[in-house]
C-alpha positions as a Markdown table, in Angstrom:
| # | Residue | x | y | z |
|---|---|---|---|---|
| 1 | Unk | 7.3 | 54.7 | -22.4 |
| 2 | Unk | 8.7 | 51.2 | -23.1 |
| 3 | Unk | 7.7 | 48.6 | -20.5 |
| 4 | Unk | 9.7 | 45.3 | -20.3 |
| 5 | Unk | 7.9 | 42.0 | -20.6 |
| 6 | Unk | 6.8 | 40.4 | -17.2 |
| 7 | Unk | 9.9 | 38.3 | -16.9 |
| 8 | Unk | 9.7 | 38.1 | -13.1 |
| 9 | Unk | 6.2 | 36.8 | -13.3 |
| 10 | Unk | 7.3 | 34.2 | -15.9 |
| 11 | Unk | 10.1 | 33.1 | -13.7 |
| 12 | Unk | 7.6 | 32.8 | -10.8 |
| 13 | Unk | 5.4 | 30.5 | -12.9 |
| 14 | Unk | 8.4 | 28.4 | -13.9 |
| 15 | Unk | 9.5 | 28.1 | -10.3 |
| 16 | Unk | 6.0 | 27.1 | -9.3 |
| 17 | Unk | 5.9 | 24.3 | -11.8 |
| 18 | Unk | 9.4 | 23.0 | -11.1 |
| 19 | Unk | 8.9 | 23.1 | -7.3 |
| 20 | Unk | 5.5 | 21.3 | -7.6 |
| 21 | Unk | 7.2 | 18.5 | -9.7 |
| 22 | Unk | 9.9 | 18.2 | -7.1 |
| 23 | Unk | 7.5 | 17.9 | -4.2 |
| 24 | Unk | 7.4 | 14.2 | -3.0 |
| 25 | Unk | 4.0 | 12.5 | -3.5 |
| 26 | Unk | 2.9 | 9.1 | -2.4 |
| 27 | Unk | 2.1 | 6.5 | -5.1 |
| 28 | Unk | 1.0 | 3.6 | -3.0 |
| 29 | Unk | 0.1 | 1.2 | -5.9 |
| 30 | Unk | 3.5 | 1.8 | -7.5 |
| 31 | Unk | 5.3 | 1.5 | -4.1 |
| 32 | Unk | 3.5 | -1.8 | -3.1 |
| 33 | Unk | 2.2 | -3.6 | -6.1 |
| 34 | Unk | 4.7 | -2.9 | -8.9 |
| 35 | Unk | 8.3 | -3.7 | -9.6 |
| 36 | Unk | 9.9 | -0.5 | -10.8 |
| 37 | Unk | 12.2 | -0.9 | -13.9 |
| 38 | Unk | 14.3 | 1.9 | -15.3 |
| 39 | Unk | 14.1 | 1.5 | -19.0 |
| 40 | Unk | 17.0 | 2.2 | -21.4 |
| 41 | Unk | 15.3 | 1.7 | -24.8 |
| 42 | Unk | 12.0 | 2.1 | -26.5 |
| 43 | Unk | 11.0 | -1.4 | -25.3 |
| 44 | Unk | 12.2 | -4.0 | -22.8 |
| 45 | Unk | 11.8 | -7.8 | -22.9 |
| 46 | Unk | 11.2 | -9.5 | -19.6 |
| 47 | Unk | 12.4 | -13.0 | -20.5 |
| 48 | Unk | 13.4 | -13.6 | -16.9 |
| 49 | Unk | 10.0 | -13.3 | -15.2 |
| 50 | Unk | 9.0 | -17.0 | -15.2 |
| 51 | Unk | 12.4 | -18.5 | -14.5 |
| 52 | Unk | 12.7 | -19.9 | -11.0 |
| 53 | Unk | 15.3 | -22.7 | -10.5 |
| 54 | Unk | 15.3 | -25.0 | -7.4 |
| 55 | Unk | 18.1 | -26.7 | -5.6 |
| 56 | Unk | 18.4 | -30.5 | -6.1 |
| 57 | Unk | 20.6 | -33.1 | -4.6 |
| 58 | Unk | 24.0 | -33.3 | -6.3 |
| 59 | Unk | 24.6 | -36.9 | -7.3 |
| 60 | Unk | 26.7 | -37.2 | -10.4 |
| 61 | Unk | 26.4 | -33.8 | -11.9 |
| 62 | Unk | 24.4 | -30.5 | -11.6 |
| 63 | Unk | 20.9 | -30.9 | -13.1 |
| 64 | Unk | 20.0 | -28.1 | -15.5 |
| 65 | Unk | 16.2 | -28.0 | -16.1 |
| 66 | Unk | 15.1 | -26.1 | -19.1 |
| 67 | Unk | 12.2 | -23.8 | -18.2 |
| 68 | Unk | 9.6 | -22.6 | -20.6 |
| 69 | Unk | 9.9 | -19.5 | -22.7 |
| 70 | Unk | 9.0 | -16.4 | -20.9 |
| 71 | Unk | 9.6 | -13.7 | -23.5 |
| 72 | Unk | 7.4 | -10.7 | -22.5 |
| 73 | Unk | 8.0 | -7.4 | -24.2 |
| 74 | Unk | 6.7 | -4.0 | -23.0 |
| 75 | Unk | 6.8 | -1.0 | -25.3 |
| 76 | Unk | 7.1 | 2.5 | -23.7 |
| 77 | Unk | 4.3 | 5.0 | -24.4 |
| 78 | Unk | 4.5 | 8.8 | -24.5 |
| 79 | Unk | 2.2 | 10.9 | -22.3 |
| 80 | Unk | 1.9 | 14.7 | -22.1 |
| 81 | Unk | -0.3 | 17.4 | -20.6 |
| 82 | Unk | -0.1 | 21.2 | -21.0 |
| 83 | Unk | -1.5 | 24.6 | -20.1 |
| 84 | Unk | -1.5 | 27.8 | -22.0 |
| 85 | Unk | -1.9 | 31.3 | -20.6 |
| 86 | Unk | -2.5 | 34.7 | -22.2 |
| 87 | Unk | 0.0 | 37.3 | -21.3 |
| 88 | Unk | -2.7 | 39.7 | -20.0 |
| 89 | Unk | -4.1 | 37.0 | -17.7 |
| 90 | Unk | -0.6 | 36.3 | -16.3 |
| 91 | Unk | 0.0 | 40.0 | -15.8 |
| 92 | Unk | -3.3 | 40.6 | -14.1 |
| 93 | Unk | -3.2 | 37.4 | -12.0 |
| 94 | Unk | -4.2 | 38.3 | -8.5 |
| 95 | Unk | -5.9 | 35.3 | -6.9 |
| 96 | Unk | -3.3 | 32.6 | -7.3 |
| 97 | Unk | -5.7 | 30.6 | -9.5 |
| 98 | Unk | -3.2 | 30.2 | -12.4 |
| 99 | Unk | -0.5 | 29.0 | -10.1 |
| 100 | Unk | -2.9 | 26.5 | -8.6 |
| 101 | Unk | -3.7 | 25.2 | -12.1 |
| 102 | Unk | 0.0 | 24.7 | -12.7 |
| 103 | Unk | 0.4 | 22.9 | -9.4 |
| 104 | Unk | -2.6 | 20.7 | -10.3 |
| 105 | Unk | -0.9 | 19.8 | -13.6 |
| 106 | Unk | 2.3 | 18.8 | -11.8 |
| 107 | Unk | 0.3 | 16.8 | -9.2 |
| 108 | Unk | -1.6 | 14.9 | -12.0 |
| 109 | Unk | 1.7 | 14.2 | -13.8 |
| 110 | Unk | 3.3 | 12.8 | -10.6 |
| 111 | Unk | 0.3 | 10.6 | -9.9 |
| 112 | Unk | -0.1 | 9.4 | -13.5 |
| 113 | Unk | 1.8 | 6.1 | -12.7 |
| 114 | Unk | -1.1 | 5.2 | -10.5 |
| 115 | Unk | -3.6 | 5.6 | -13.4 |
| 116 | Unk | -1.4 | 3.4 | -15.6 |
| 117 | Unk | -1.2 | 0.7 | -13.0 |
| 118 | Unk | -4.9 | 0.7 | -12.4 |
| 119 | Unk | -5.6 | 0.6 | -16.1 |
| 120 | Unk | -3.3 | -2.5 | -16.3 |
| 121 | Unk | -5.4 | -4.1 | -13.5 |
| 122 | Unk | -8.9 | -3.3 | -14.9 |
| 123 | Unk | -8.5 | -2.8 | -18.6 |
| 124 | Unk | -5.3 | -4.3 | -19.7 |
| 125 | Unk | -2.6 | -1.8 | -20.7 |
| 126 | Unk | -0.8 | -4.6 | -22.7 |
| 127 | Unk | -3.8 | -6.0 | -24.5 |
| 128 | Unk | -6.8 | -3.7 | -24.3 |
| 129 | Unk | -9.1 | -6.3 | -26.1 |
| 130 | Unk | -9.3 | -8.3 | -22.9 |
| 131 | Unk | -11.4 | -5.7 | -21.1 |
| 132 | Unk | -12.2 | -7.1 | -17.7 |
| 133 | Unk | -9.4 | -9.5 | -16.7 |
| 134 | Unk | -6.4 | -7.5 | -17.7 |
| 135 | Unk | -4.1 | -8.0 | -20.6 |
| 136 | Unk | -1.9 | -11.1 | -21.1 |
| 137 | Unk | 1.0 | -11.8 | -18.9 |
| 138 | Unk | 4.3 | -13.5 | -19.6 |
| 139 | Unk | 2.6 | -16.9 | -19.8 |
| 140 | Unk | 0.3 | -15.9 | -22.7 |
| 141 | Unk | -2.8 | -16.0 | -20.5 |
| 142 | Unk | -4.9 | -13.1 | -19.3 |
| 143 | Unk | -3.3 | -11.9 | -16.1 |
| 144 | Unk | -6.2 | -12.8 | -13.8 |
| 145 | Unk | -7.2 | -16.2 | -14.9 |
| 146 | Unk | -8.8 | -19.4 | -13.4 |
| 147 | Unk | -6.6 | -21.5 | -15.6 |
| 148 | Unk | -3.0 | -20.4 | -15.9 |
| 149 | Unk | -1.3 | -23.0 | -18.1 |
| 150 | Unk | 0.9 | -25.6 | -16.4 |
| 151 | Unk | 4.6 | -24.8 | -17.2 |
| 152 | Unk | 7.9 | -26.4 | -16.4 |
| 153 | Unk | 7.4 | -29.1 | -13.7 |
| 154 | Unk | 3.9 | -27.9 | -12.8 |
| 155 | Unk | 1.3 | -30.7 | -13.0 |
| 156 | Unk | -1.9 | -28.7 | -13.1 |
| 157 | Unk | -3.3 | -25.3 | -14.1 |
| 158 | Unk | -3.5 | -22.6 | -11.4 |
| 159 | Unk | -5.8 | -19.7 | -10.6 |
| 160 | Unk | -5.3 | -16.3 | -9.2 |
| 161 | Unk | -9.0 | -15.5 | -9.0 |
| 162 | Unk | -10.9 | -15.7 | -5.7 |
| 163 | Unk | -14.7 | -15.6 | -5.6 |
| 164 | Unk | -16.1 | -12.5 | -3.8 |
| 165 | Unk | -18.7 | -13.5 | -1.2 |
| 166 | Unk | -20.1 | -10.2 | 0.0 |
| 167 | Unk | -19.4 | -6.8 | 1.6 |
| 168 | Unk | -20.0 | -7.5 | 5.3 |
| 169 | Unk | -17.0 | -7.4 | 7.6 |
| 170 | Unk | -17.1 | -11.1 | 8.2 |
| 171 | Unk | -17.3 | -11.9 | 4.5 |
| 172 | Unk | -14.4 | -9.5 | 3.7 |
| 173 | Unk | -12.4 | -11.2 | 6.5 |
| 174 | Unk | -13.1 | -14.7 | 5.0 |
| 175 | Unk | -12.3 | -13.5 | 1.4 |
| 176 | Unk | -9.0 | -11.8 | 2.5 |
| 177 | Unk | -7.9 | -14.9 | 4.4 |
| 178 | Unk | -8.8 | -17.2 | 1.5 |
| 179 | Unk | -7.0 | -15.0 | -1.0 |
| 180 | Unk | -3.8 | -14.9 | 1.2 |
| 181 | Unk | -4.0 | -18.7 | 1.5 |
| 182 | Unk | -4.4 | -19.0 | -2.3 |
| 183 | Unk | -1.2 | -16.9 | -2.7 |
| 184 | Unk | 0.7 | -19.2 | -0.4 |
| 185 | Unk | -0.4 | -22.3 | -2.3 |
| 186 | Unk | 0.7 | -21.1 | -5.7 |
| 187 | Unk | 3.7 | -22.9 | -7.1 |
| 188 | Unk | 6.5 | -21.8 | -9.4 |
| 189 | Unk | 7.7 | -23.6 | -12.6 |
| 190 | Unk | 9.7 | -26.0 | -10.4 |
| 191 | Unk | 6.4 | -27.0 | -8.8 |
| 192 | Unk | 7.6 | -25.6 | -5.5 |
| 193 | Unk | 5.8 | -23.0 | -3.3 |
| 194 | Unk | 6.5 | -19.6 | -4.7 |
| 195 | Unk | 5.4 | -17.4 | -1.9 |
| 196 | Unk | 6.2 | -19.5 | 1.2 |
| 197 | Unk | 8.1 | -16.7 | 3.1 |
| 198 | Unk | 5.9 | -13.8 | 2.1 |
| 199 | Unk | 5.1 | -11.5 | 5.0 |
| 200 | Unk | 4.1 | -8.1 | 3.5 |
| 201 | Unk | 0.8 | -7.8 | 1.7 |
| 202 | Unk | -1.4 | -5.0 | 0.2 |
| 203 | Unk | -5.1 | -4.7 | -0.6 |
| 204 | Unk | -6.2 | -2.3 | -3.3 |
| 205 | Unk | -9.9 | -1.6 | -3.1 |
| 206 | Unk | -12.6 | 0.9 | -4.1 |
| 207 | Unk | -14.0 | 3.3 | -1.5 |
| 208 | Unk | -17.3 | 1.4 | -1.2 |
| 209 | Unk | -15.5 | -1.4 | 0.5 |
| 210 | Unk | -13.4 | 0.7 | 2.9 |
| 211 | Unk | -15.5 | -0.1 | 6.0 |
| 212 | Unk | -15.6 | -3.9 | 5.7 |
| 213 | Unk | -12.0 | -4.2 | 4.6 |
| 214 | Unk | -10.6 | -1.9 | 7.2 |
| 215 | Unk | -12.7 | -3.6 | 9.9 |
| 216 | Unk | -11.8 | -7.1 | 8.6 |
| 217 | Unk | -8.1 | -6.4 | 8.9 |
| 218 | Unk | -7.9 | -4.1 | 11.9 |
| 219 | Unk | -10.9 | -4.8 | 14.2 |
| 220 | Unk | -10.2 | -6.7 | 17.4 |
| 221 | Unk | -13.5 | -8.6 | 17.2 |
| 222 | Unk | -15.4 | -9.7 | 14.1 |
| 223 | Unk | -18.8 | -11.4 | 14.4 |
| 224 | Unk | -18.4 | -11.6 | 18.2 |
| 225 | Unk | -15.2 | -13.6 | 17.7 |
| 226 | Unk | -11.7 | -12.4 | 18.5 |
| 227 | Unk | -10.0 | -11.4 | 15.3 |
| 228 | Unk | -6.6 | -13.1 | 15.1 |
| 229 | Unk | -6.9 | -14.0 | 11.4 |
| 230 | Unk | -4.2 | -11.6 | 10.3 |
| 231 | Unk | -1.9 | -11.6 | 13.4 |
| 232 | Unk | 1.7 | -11.3 | 12.3 |
| 233 | Unk | 0.9 | -10.2 | 8.8 |
| 234 | Unk | 1.8 | -6.7 | 7.5 |
| 235 | Unk | -1.1 | -5.6 | 5.3 |
| 236 | Unk | -1.1 | -2.2 | 3.6 |
| 237 | Unk | -4.6 | -0.9 | 2.8 |
| 238 | Unk | -4.8 | 1.2 | -0.4 |
| 239 | Unk | -8.1 | 2.9 | -1.0 |
| 240 | Unk | -8.4 | 3.6 | -4.8 |
| 241 | Unk | -11.3 | 5.7 | -6.2 |
| 242 | Unk | -10.2 | 4.8 | -9.7 |
| 243 | Unk | -11.5 | 1.3 | -9.2 |
| 244 | Unk | -15.1 | 2.5 | -8.7 |
| 245 | Unk | -15.7 | 3.1 | -12.4 |
| 246 | Unk | -14.7 | -0.5 | -13.0 |
| 247 | Unk | -16.5 | -2.2 | -10.1 |
| 248 | Unk | -17.5 | -1.3 | -6.6 |
| 249 | Unk | -17.4 | -4.9 | -5.5 |
| 250 | Unk | -14.0 | -6.1 | -6.6 |
| 251 | Unk | -10.5 | -5.7 | -5.2 |
| 252 | Unk | -6.9 | -7.0 | -5.4 |
| 253 | Unk | -4.6 | -8.6 | -2.8 |
| 254 | Unk | -0.9 | -9.1 | -3.4 |
| 255 | Unk | 2.6 | -9.6 | -2.0 |
| 256 | Unk | 5.0 | -6.7 | -1.7 |
| 257 | Unk | 8.0 | -8.2 | 0.1 |
| 258 | Unk | 11.3 | -6.4 | -1.0 |
| 259 | Unk | 13.4 | -8.3 | -3.5 |
| 260 | Unk | 10.5 | -10.2 | -5.1 |
| 261 | Unk | 9.1 | -9.5 | -8.6 |
| 262 | Unk | 5.6 | -8.2 | -7.9 |
| 263 | Unk | 2.4 | -8.6 | -9.7 |
| 264 | Unk | 2.7 | -5.5 | -11.8 |
| 265 | Unk | 5.7 | -3.9 | -13.6 |
| 266 | Unk | 6.2 | -0.1 | -14.0 |
| 267 | Unk | 8.7 | 0.6 | -16.8 |
| 268 | Unk | 10.0 | 4.1 | -16.7 |
| 269 | Unk | 11.9 | 5.3 | -19.8 |
| 270 | Unk | 11.7 | 9.1 | -19.2 |
| 271 | Unk | 10.4 | 10.4 | -15.9 |
| 272 | Unk | 8.2 | 13.5 | -15.7 |
| 273 | Unk | 9.9 | 16.6 | -17.1 |
| 274 | Unk | 8.7 | 20.2 | -17.7 |
| 275 | Unk | 9.0 | 22.2 | -20.8 |
| 276 | Unk | 8.1 | 25.9 | -21.2 |
| 277 | Unk | 7.4 | 27.9 | -24.4 |
| 278 | Unk | 7.7 | 31.6 | -23.6 |
| 279 | Unk | 9.4 | 32.8 | -26.8 |
| 280 | Unk | 8.7 | 32.4 | -30.5 |
| 281 | Unk | 6.0 | 33.6 | -33.0 |
| 282 | Unk | 3.0 | 32.6 | -30.9 |
| 283 | Unk | 4.4 | 34.2 | -27.7 |
| 284 | Unk | 5.2 | 37.4 | -29.7 |
| 285 | Unk | 2.2 | 37.7 | -32.0 |
| 286 | Unk | -0.6 | 36.2 | -29.8 |
| 287 | Unk | 1.0 | 36.8 | -26.4 |
| 288 | Unk | 0.4 | 33.2 | -25.3 |
| 289 | Unk | 2.8 | 31.3 | -23.0 |
| 290 | Unk | 2.7 | 27.5 | -22.8 |
| 291 | Unk | 3.8 | 25.0 | -20.1 |
| 292 | Unk | 4.0 | 21.2 | -20.7 |
| 293 | Unk | 4.8 | 18.1 | -18.7 |
| 294 | Unk | 5.7 | 14.9 | -20.4 |
| 295 | Unk | 6.9 | 11.3 | -19.7 |
| 296 | Unk | 7.5 | 8.0 | -21.4 |
| 297 | Unk | 6.6 | 4.8 | -19.6 |
| 298 | Unk | 4.3 | 1.8 | -19.5 |
| 299 | Unk | 2.6 | -0.4 | -17.0 |
| 300 | Unk | 2.4 | -4.1 | -17.5 |
| 301 | Unk | 2.5 | -7.4 | -15.7 |
| 302 | Unk | 5.1 | -9.2 | -13.6 |
| 303 | Unk | 4.3 | -12.5 | -11.8 |
| 304 | Unk | 0.6 | -13.3 | -11.7 |
| 305 | Unk | 1.4 | -15.6 | -8.7 |
| 306 | Unk | 2.0 | -12.5 | -6.6 |
| 307 | Unk | -1.6 | -11.0 | -7.0 |
| 308 | Unk | -5.2 | -12.3 | -6.6 |
| 309 | Unk | -8.3 | -10.6 | -7.9 |
| 310 | Unk | -11.3 | -10.9 | -5.6 |
| 311 | Unk | -14.4 | -10.7 | -7.7 |
């Protein structure tokens, strides 16, 4: 008796993977901390990141101030992940375990942007030789630096580092308030306040700091004093386990107002797609089917003035 190949089962596995990839997931770091850019080539040059012109009084003619060079290229990288299954295993599959592995593969692919962005924060996806402070940003200085070079009309170096004082609720409250004040005081290349109208913020932190940071932002009373420190501020809390391997006593505060170039850039050349190999010599002779997800993208840096590292 001739028995047909398990085409219905294969279609079911295909459907599982495609549906899993189409299921919406939350990527809070991408949503809050990064400017999303749809890439159209192998690399993109962000020559516009540092350019911020200011209005001046019109006397005889318009004043055109030449701003410093801000060439900043980001080259897309290819990422992929795959699973292979033996035909007998697919045919005998009863527990749903293989379908779960496919769903896990899809979920990991959908969340990969978060990994890229955290790598940019902690390792430097642009310049991996600068291990702890991130790679270099558009100004040629490591992204988190105590001495960003004065450019344009700026008269002094600037810092987007804030000294961590401790993990109590009161200390977290003071550090968060100090970091937000630092963000408001940073100036653009015209030497004007860059973030003066910011109203939406985020804090990306490791699980070890969840209690003090949540209490610092949300508690009605801190250290027997009414907590009005963050009244009127919209602060999104993003607990990030990926930060633990880097440091359990270090976190990031930034600005996420719509329309502003954010601290990070996520450059997307080819979104996550799925490919399946269920025919060919290997499928015929070894009875092995393969499923793959792939993407092309890169995480890099936008305006360092929009993010502070507390460490």
